[in-house]
C-alpha positions in Angstrom: -0.1 1.2 34.8 -1.7 3.9 32.9 -0.7 5.1 29.3 0.6 8.4 30.4 2.4 7.1 33.3 4.6 4.7 30.7 4.7 7.1 27.9 7.9 9.1 29.5 10.0 6.3 31.0 9.0 3.0 29.3 9.8 1.6 25.7 6.4 1.8 23.5 5.8 -1.8 23.8 6.0 -1.7 27.5 2.3 -3.0 28.8 0.7 -3.9 25.3 -1.6 -6.5 25.9 -1.8 -9.7 24.5 -5.0 -8.9 22.7 -3.4 -5.7 21.0 -0.4 -7.8 20.0 -2.9 -10.1 18.6 -4.9 -7.6 16.5 -1.6 -6.2 15.1 -0.8 -9.7 14.0 -4.0 -10.4 12.3 -4.2 -7.0 10.5 -0.7 -7.6 9.3 -1.5 -10.9 8.0 -4.3 -9.8 6.0 -2.1 -6.6 4.7 0.6 -9.0 3.7 -1.7 -10.9 1.3 -3.1 -7.7 0.3 0.3 -6.8 -1.1 0.8 -9.9 -2.5 -2.3 -9.8 -4.7 -1.0 -6.7 -6.1 3.0 -7.5 -6.6 2.4 -10.8 -8.1 0.8 -9.2 -10.8 3.4 -6.8 -11.3 6.0 -9.7 -11.1 4.1 -12.0 -13.4 2.1 -9.7 -16.0 4.7 -10.0 -18.7 4.3 -14.0 -18.5 0.7 -13.6 -18.3 0.2 -11.4 -21.1 2.6 -12.7 -23.3 0.9 -15.9 -22.8 -2.6 -14.7 -23.3 -1.7 -12.5 -26.4 0.6 -15.1 -27.9 3.3 -12.4 -28.0 7.1 -11.8 -27.2 7.6 -10.6 -23.5 8.9 -7.1 -24.7 6.3 -6.6 -27.3 4.4 -3.2 -27.4 1.0 -4.9 -26.6 2.4 -6.6 -23.6 3.7 -3.4 -22.0 0.6 -1.7 -23.0 -1.7 -4.0 -21.6 0.6 -4.2 -18.4 -0.1 -0.5 -17.6 -3.7 -0.7 -18.5 -4.3 -3.6 -15.9 -2.4 -1.7 -13.2 -4.9 1.2 -14.0 -7.8 -1.4 -13.5 -6.2 -2.4 -10.4 -6.3 1.1 -9.0 -9.9 1.8 -10.1 -10.8 -1.2 -8.5 -9.3 -0.5 -5.1 -10.6 2.9 -5.2 -14.0 1.4 -5.7 -13.7 -1.0 -3.1 -12.1 1.1 -0.5 -14.8 4.0 -0.8 -17.3 1.1 -0.2 -16.0 -1.1 2.3 -14.6 1.9 4.3 -18.2 3.3 4.7 -19.5 -0.1 5.4 -17.0 -0.4 8.4 -17.9 2.8 10.2 -21.4 1.4 9.8 -21.5 -2.1 10.6 -18.2 -2.8 12.1 -14.3 -3.5 11.6 -14.4 -7.1 12.1 -17.5 -8.2 9.8 -16.1 -5.9 6.7 -12.4 -7.2 7.2 -14.2 -10.9 6.6 -15.7 -9.7 3.6 -12.8 -8.1 2.0 -10.4 -10.8 2.9 -13.0 -13.4 1.2 -13.4 -11.2 -1.9 -9.6 -10.9 -2.8 -8.7 -14.4 -2.0 -11.5 -16.2 -4.1 -11.0 -13.8 -7.2 -7.2 -14.2 -7.1 -7.6 -17.9 -7.0 -9.9 -17.8 -10.0 -7.2 -15.8 -12.0 -5.6 -19.4 -12.3 -8.3 -20.1 -15.0 -7.8 -16.6 -16.9 -7.4 -17.1 -20.7 -8.7 -13.9 -22.0 -8.1 -10.3 -21.5 -11.6 -9.6 -20.4 -11.0 -12.3 -17.7 -8.1 -10.5 -16.5 -10.0 -7.3 -16.5 -12.9 -8.6 -14.4 -10.6 -10.4 -11.9 -8.0 -7.6 -11.1 -10.7 -5.3 -10.5 -12.6 -7.7 -8.1 -9.4 -8.3 -6.4 -8.6 -5.0 -6.2 -11.8 -4.0 -4.5 -11.1 -6.4 -1.8 -7.7 -5.1 -1.3 -8.7 -1.7 -1.2 -11.2 -2.5 1.3 -9.3 -4.3 3.7 -6.3 -2.0 4.2 -8.5 0.6 5.7 -10.5 -1.4 8.0 -7.1 -3.2 9.1 -5.7 0.1 9.7 -8.5 1.5 11.5 -8.4 -1.4 13.9 -5.1 -1.3 14.9 -5.1 2.5 15.6 -8.1 2.4 17.6 -6.9 -0.7 19.7 -3.4 0.3 20.6 -2.8 3.2 23.0 -1.5 6.9 21.9 1.9 6.4 23.0 2.1 3.1 20.7 0.0 4.0 18.0 2.4 5.4 15.5 4.9 2.5 16.2 2.2 -0.1 15.8 0.8 1.1 12.8 4.2 1.7 11.1 4.9 -2.1 11.9 1.3 -3.0 10.4 2.1 -1.3 7.1 5.8 -2.5 7.2 4.3 -6.2 7.0 3.6 -5.3 3.4 7.5 -6.3 2.7 6.4 -9.9 3.4 3.6 -9.7 1.0 6.4 -8.5 -1.7 8.9 -11.2 -0.4 6.3 -13.6 -0.8 5.2 -12.7 -4.4 8.9 -12.4 -5.5 9.6 -16.0 -4.4 6.1 -17.3 -5.9 6.9 -15.4 -9.2 10.5 -17.0 -9.3 9.4 -20.5 -8.2 6.9 -20.8 -10.9 9.1 -19.1 -13.6 6.8 -18.9 -16.6 3.9 -21.0 -15.1 2.3 -17.7 -13.9 -1.0 -19.6 -13.1 0.1 -21.3 -9.8 1.4 -17.7 -8.3 -2.5 -17.0 -8.3 -3.4 -20.0 -6.4 -1.3 -18.8 -3.5 -3.4 -15.9 -3.0 -6.5 -18.2 -1.9 -4.6 -19.0 1.5 -5.7 -15.6 3.3 -9.3 -17.1 3.2 -8.1 -19.3 6.4 -7.6 -15.9 7.9 -11.5 -15.5 8.0 -11.9 -18.1 10.9 -9.2 -16.4 13.2 -10.7 -13.1 12.7 -14.2 -14.4 13.3 -13.3 -16.0 16.4 -10.3 -13.5 17.9 -11.2 -10.2 16.8 -13.5 -7.8 18.8 -15.0 -4.6 17.7 -12.9 -1.8 19.1 -14.3 0.1 22.0 -14.0 3.2 20.1 -16.1 1.9 17.4 -18.8 0.6 19.9 -18.9 4.2 21.3 -19.4 5.6 18.1 -22.3 3.2 17.4 -23.8 4.3 20.6 -23.9 7.8 19.7 -25.4 6.8 16.0 -28.2 5.0 17.8 -28.9 7.8 19.9 -29.4 10.0 16.7 -26.3 12.1 17.9 -24.0 11.1 14.8 -24.1 9.6 11.3 -21.7 6.9 10.7 -19.8 6.6 7.3 -21.2 9.5 5.9 -19.3 10.9 2.6 -21.4 14.0 2.9 -20.3 14.9 6.3 -16.7 13.8 5.2 -16.5 16.0 2.3 -18.6 19.1 3.5 -17.9 19.7 7.2 -15.0 21.2 8.5 -12.2 20.2 9.5 -13.0 16.9 7.9 -13.3 18.2 4.6 -9.8 19.7 4.3 -8.3 16.7 5.7 -10.0 14.5 3.4 -8.6 16.3 0.3 -5.3 16.6 1.9 -5.2 12.8 2.6 -6.4 11.9 -1.1 -3.7 14.2 -2.4 -0.8 12.9 -0.3 -1.7 9.3 -0.8 -2.2 10.1 -4.7 1.6 11.3 -4.9 2.6 7.9 -2.8 0.5 5.7 -4.7 1.5 7.4 -8.4 5.0 7.3 -7.7 5.1 3.9 -6.5 3.8 2.5 -9.7 5.6 5.2 -11.8 9.1 5.0 -9.8 9.4 2.7 -7.1 8.5 -0.6 -9.2 10.9 0.6 -12.0 13.7 -0.4 -9.9 12.8 -3.8 -11.4 12.9 -2.2 -14.8 16.3 -0.6 -13.9 17.7 -3.9 -13.0 16.7 -5.8 -15.9 18.0 -3.1 -18.3 21.5 -3.1 -16.5 21.5 -7.0 -16.7 20.9 -6.8 -20.4 23.5 -4.3 -20.8 25.8 -6.4 -19.1 25.1 -9.2 -21.6 22.4 -11.4 -20.0 19.4 -12.5 -22.2 16.1 -10.9 -21.8 14.9 -14.2 -19.8 17.8 -14.3 -17.5 17.7 -10.4 -16.9 13.8 -10.8 -16.2 14.3 -13.5 -13.6 17.2 -11.7 -11.8 15.5 -8.2 -12.0 12.7 -9.9 -10.1 14.9 -10.8 -7.0 16.7 -7.0 -7.1 13.4 -5.5 -6.9 11.4 -8.1 -5.0 13.8 -8.9 -2.6 17.0 -6.4 -2.3 15.2 -3.2 -2.9 12.2 -4.2 -0.8 14.5 -4.9 2.1 15.3 -1.2 2.1 11.6 -0.4 1.7 11.0 -2.5 4.6 13.3 -0.7 7.0 11.7 2.6 5.8 8.5 1.5 6.6 9.1 0.2 10.0 11.1 3.4 10.8 8.5 5.7 10.0 6.7 5.4 13.0 9.3 5.8 15.6 10.8 8.9 13.6 7.2 10.4 13.2 6.9 9.8 17.2 10.0 11.8 17.6 9.8 15.0 15.2 6.4 14.5 14.1 4.2 13.3 11.3 4.7 16.1 8.8 8.4 16.7 9.2 8.7 13.0 8.7 6.8 13.0 5.5 8.6 16.0 4.3 12.0 14.1 4.8 11.1 11.2 3.3 9.5 13.0 0.0 12.6 15.1 0.0 15.0 12.3 0.0 13.0 10.4 -2.3 13.4 13.2 -4.8 17.1 13.0 -4.5 17.7 9.4 -4.5 15.8 8.6 -7.6 18.1 10.1 -10.0 20.9 8.9 -8.3 19.2 5.3 -9.0 18.7 5.6 -12.4 22.0 7.3 -13.6 24.8 6.7 -10.9 25.2 2.6 -10.9 27.3 1.5 -13.8 27.3 -2.1 -12.9 24.5 -4.5 -11.5 26.5 -4.7 -8.4 26.6 -1.2 -7.7 23.0 -0.9 -8.5 22.1 -3.5 -5.9 23.9 -1.2 -3.4 21.6 1.8 -4.3 18.3 0.0 -4.5 17.8 -0.5 -0.9 18.3 3.1 -0.1 15.9 4.0 -3.2 13.4 1.8 -1.7 13.9 3.1 1.9 12.7 6.5 0.8 10.2 5.7 -2.0 8.3 3.0 -0.3 9.2 4.2 3.3 6.6 7.0 3.4 3.7 4.5 2.7 3.9 3.6 6.5 2.8 7.2 7.2 -0.9 6.6 5.6 -1.3 4.1 8.2 0.0 6.2 11.1 -1.3 9.6 10.0 -4.6 9.0 8.5 -6.5 7.4 11.4 -5.5 10.4 13.6 -7.2 13.0 11.2 -10.7 11.9 11.3 -13.3 10.9 14.1 -14.5 7.6 15.2 -17.8 7.7 13.0 -15.8 8.5 10.0 -12.4 7.2 10.5 -12.6 4.1 8.1 -14.6 6.3 5.6 -11.9 9.2 5.7 -9.1 6.6 5.5 -10.6 4.9 2.5 -11.2 8.0 0.8 -7.5 9.3 1.4 -5.8 6.2 0.5 -8.1 4.8 -2.0 -9.6 8.1 -3.5 -5.9 8.8 -3.9 -5.9 5.7 -6.4 -8.1 7.4 -8.6 -5.8 10.5 -8.9 -2.8 8.2 -9.3 -4.2 6.6 -12.3 -3.3 9.8 -14.1 0.3 9.6 -13.1 0.4 5.8 -14.0 -0.9 6.5 -17.8 1.6 9.5 -17.8 4.3 7.3 -16.9 3.3 5.0 -19.3 3.4 7.4 -22.0 6.8 8.8 -21.0 8.4 5.5 -20.4 7.5 4.4 -24.2 8.9 7.9 -25.6 12.1 8.2 -23.4 15.0 6.4 -21.9 13.8 4.9 -18.7 16.2 6.4 -16.5 15.4 9.9 -18.0 11.4 9.0 -17.6 11.8 7.9 -13.8 13.9 11.0 -12.9 11.1 13.4 -14.4 8.5 11.5 -12.7 10.1 11.7 -9.4 9.2 15.3 -9.3 5.7 14.2 -7.9 7.6 13.7 -4.5 7.9 17.5 -4.0 4.2 17.7 -4.7 3.7 15.4 -1.7 6.0 17.4 0.4 4.1 20.7 -0.6 0.9 19.1 0.1 1.5 17.8 3.8 2.9 21.1 4.7 -0.5 22.5 4.7 -2.0 19.7 6.7 -2.5 19.5 10.7 0.1 17.9 13.0 -1.5 15.1 15.2 1.9 14.2 16.9 0.9 13.4 20.8 -2.8 13.7 20.3 -5.9 11.5 21.0 -7.7 10.1 18.2 -10.7 12.4 17.2 -13.9 11.7 18.8 
């Protein structure tokens, strides 16, 4: 039965082939460990830096270098994303996926041996290169394999699998307690995915067609010059970068602050800093992320119904509203646990939109390049938000700083209002 015949009368998953499901599972597995690599540092950085620096958990230097290394991670992700995204358009999705998975697996495992600040700097940058590259390749692969009627749903599920990475990181961080070294050994596991990718994944038909056009001299693959100088790709690339910058900047400045809000609430309730830190990991990594995961999964179905732009605007405005509520309304830890999933639903849920929307903005020969420019180019802009957040949180009370920083959600809603609607359209050729 054709895609068109199924689209009006059947569920989106009707008629999806076994291979298409397999691609979604493999891509999601890679993304799960992608997210693990970022979140495990967020959850263990205080213990790691306290150990390396020989200082107390809450010292000024621990906080300073914690923000510094998040910036290093964003920069590494930008560089790796731009490099590997372009290479994926030139040499294929499968081969570059293998390289990126191997890269973040090996350098995560080596973090076990880190004992100096420069070790952490180098390793976080190299891990981030693999992480930044893998997302664009995997997201492009899913969008190119699934039919139009199922693309938003599948891409949303792909990105929503990130919550499993956050949960895995939260559980690992909780189990290792202050023995942070062992949490990074888990990051070696995705290297096993390479065998599966090598055997099971084929290059998408759309990429093969683009390669044939390139071979015939009709087009050039992975060209940043074309992406950034030729309309309409230029405007779409800039819009995608700004939209991702808002999401990534607010993720590190606002969304992950759920852990800090929980820790401060617990300390105010009389727990020791150590006990509060452990419980806050679960509040953020499990409770808040449950809401975030639901938001990620539902972004696709909502955008399939009302459109990509309206869904982005809905999530951004709702995030703008829920953030001050999460910061100021809860007067007990129990109340905060009720609010955090809603906070996560909107502040994290919008991120699935990048996997849904970005592949639909660029042609086959520029898809991974454009997606990398958008998602990972947004990281470099997000560094400025991260640095601003560090200064604000150092000079203001945490709830006040986080509320001010949530104003960036309004910027995201404005940016997407100027971008094209791609609902019900085929991927650009």
